[in-house]
C-alpha positions as CSV (number, residue, x, y, z in Angstrom):
1,M,-37.9,29.4,88.8
2,T,-39.3,27.3,85.8
3,H,-40.7,29.4,83.0
4,N,-43.6,27.1,81.0
5,H,-42.9,29.0,77.5
6,V,-43.8,27.1,74.7
7,S,-42.5,28.0,71.1
8,P,-45.0,28.6,68.5
9,R,-43.7,26.1,66.7
10,S,-44.2,23.0,69.1
11,E,-47.7,24.7,70.0
12,L,-48.2,24.6,66.3
13,A,-47.3,20.9,66.4
14,R,-49.0,20.2,69.5
15,H,-52.2,21.4,68.2
16,T,-51.9,19.7,64.8
17,Y,-51.1,16.4,67.0
18,E,-54.1,16.8,68.9
19,T,-57.0,17.7,66.5
20,G,-55.4,15.1,64.3
21,S,-54.6,17.4,61.2
22,M,-51.2,16.4,61.3
23,R,-50.0,15.0,58.0
24,R,-47.3,11.9,58.1
25,I,-45.1,12.3,55.0
26,L,-42.1,10.3,54.0
27,V,-39.3,11.4,52.1
28,V,-37.6,9.2,49.5
29,D,-34.5,10.2,48.0
30,D,-31.1,9.0,47.3
31,E,-29.4,11.9,48.8
32,R,-28.6,12.1,52.3
33,D,-28.7,16.2,51.8
34,V,-32.1,16.3,50.4
35,R,-33.8,14.3,52.6
36,E,-32.2,15.8,55.8
37,V,-33.2,19.5,54.4
38,L,-36.8,18.4,53.9
39,R,-37.1,16.1,57.1
40,R,-36.7,19.6,58.6
41,A,-38.3,21.9,56.8
42,L,-41.5,19.8,56.9
43,R,-41.1,18.8,60.8
44,R,-40.9,22.8,61.5
45,R,-44.2,22.8,59.8
46,G,-45.7,20.5,61.9
47,Y,-45.6,17.4,59.7
48,A,-44.8,14.0,61.3
49,V,-41.6,12.7,58.5
50,E,-40.0,9.7,57.9
51,T,-37.2,9.4,55.7
52,A,-36.1,6.4,53.5
53,E,-32.9,6.3,51.0
54,N,-34.2,4.1,48.3
55,G,-37.4,2.8,47.2
56,A,-36.7,-0.8,48.9
57,E,-36.7,0.9,52.3
58,A,-39.7,3.0,51.4
59,L,-42.0,-0.4,50.7
60,D,-40.3,-1.3,54.2
61,L,-41.6,1.9,56.1
62,S,-45.3,2.0,54.2
63,K,-46.1,-1.7,56.0
64,G,-46.3,0.1,59.2
65,P,-48.2,3.2,59.9
66,G,-50.0,5.0,56.6
67,F,-48.7,8.0,55.2
68,D,-50.7,10.6,53.6
69,A,-48.1,11.6,51.3
70,V,-44.7,10.3,49.9
71,L,-42.3,12.6,48.4
72,A,-39.9,10.3,45.9
73,D,-37.1,10.8,43.6
74,L,-37.6,8.8,40.7
75,S,-33.8,7.9,40.1
76,M,-32.6,5.5,43.3
77,P,-30.6,2.5,43.6
78,E,-32.7,-0.9,44.6
79,L,-35.8,0.1,43.8
80,G,-36.5,3.3,41.3
81,G,-38.9,5.9,41.9
82,I,-41.2,4.3,39.0
83,D,-41.2,0.9,40.5
84,L,-42.0,2.9,43.9
85,V,-44.9,4.3,42.5
86,R,-46.4,1.1,41.0
87,H,-46.4,-0.7,44.5
88,L,-47.5,2.0,46.3
89,R,-50.8,2.5,44.0
90,S,-51.1,-1.1,44.5
91,T,-51.1,-1.2,48.2
92,S,-51.8,2.4,49.4
93,P,-54.2,3.8,46.8
94,R,-55.5,7.2,49.0
95,T,-51.6,7.5,49.8
96,A,-50.7,10.9,47.3
97,I,-47.5,10.7,45.9
98,I,-45.2,13.6,44.8
99,V,-42.4,12.8,42.2
100,L,-39.6,15.1,42.7
101,S,-37.0,14.5,40.0
102,G,-33.9,16.4,38.9
103,H,-34.1,15.2,35.4
104,I,-38.1,14.2,33.7
105,G,-39.2,14.5,30.5
106,C,-42.7,14.5,28.7
107,L,-42.8,10.7,28.6
108,E,-42.1,10.0,32.2
109,G,-44.2,12.5,33.1
110,S,-47.0,11.4,31.3
111,R,-46.3,7.7,32.5
112,L,-46.3,9.0,35.9
113,R,-50.2,10.8,35.2
114,R,-51.4,7.5,34.4
115,M,-50.0,5.7,37.3
116,G,-51.7,8.1,39.3
117,V,-49.2,10.3,40.9
118,S,-50.4,13.2,42.1
119,E,-48.0,15.9,41.4
120,V,-44.5,16.0,39.4
121,L,-42.2,18.8,40.8
122,R,-38.8,19.6,38.9
123,K,-35.7,19.9,41.8
124,P,-34.6,21.9,43.1
125,V,-38.3,23.1,44.2
126,G,-38.9,25.8,46.4
127,M,-40.5,25.0,50.2
128,D,-43.3,27.5,49.5
129,R,-44.6,25.7,46.5
130,L,-44.0,22.4,48.0
131,L,-45.8,23.0,50.7
132,Q,-48.7,24.6,48.5
133,V,-48.5,21.0,46.9
134,L,-49.3,19.6,50.4
135,R,-51.8,21.7,51.7
136,E,-53.7,20.8,48.0
137,T,-53.8,17.1,48.3
138,G,-54.4,17.3,51.4
139,R,-57.4,19.3,50.7
140,G,-58.6,16.9,48.1
141,V,-57.4,19.5,45.2
142,S,-55.8,17.4,43.4
143,D,-57.7,15.2,40.9
144,G,-55.3,12.3,40.7
145,G,-53.6,13.3,37.3
146,A,-49.8,14.6,37.6
147,T,-48.9,18.4,37.2
148,C,-45.4,19.1,35.8
149,V,-43.8,21.8,37.6
150,A,-40.9,23.1,35.4
151,A,-38.5,25.7,35.5
152,A,-37.2,24.5,32.1
153,P,-39.3,26.0,28.8
154,D,-39.1,21.9,27.3
155,L,-41.6,21.1,30.1
156,A,-43.9,23.9,29.8
157,D,-46.2,22.7,27.0
158,C,-45.7,18.7,27.1
159,G,-49.4,18.6,27.7
160,V,-48.8,17.1,31.5
161,R,-51.0,19.3,33.7
């Protein structure tokens, strides 16, 4: 006897795909573990996820079907996060860019804001916070300025929103 049981997760993924609300996300990080954790966690929540280990690979992937959001590390070999943001802004101006970095200062945060990054999140970032940011950028809540979310007090008052 065959059971046609559909798990709630696969049902959610099917529903979001059929309604066209599935969001395509590109995760760019030179740390394989970070890419895989984010890929698995986001796919479980119904997102279509591609990964790249550096900015050059991300640019190649971005030449295909567009991404709704790019989650990118700043410090990567071949083509770093700042250069990736610059290229994506010129080729995909509507793509939300969320920068994830373990080492971010006020100057970099301000520079990213001027470049049109949607959010700047300090690693490690909790999945609940990341999902909230993805939902907000998907609804157009972000005004195009960067928000620097940091656990460190040195960034709390640096003037980066």
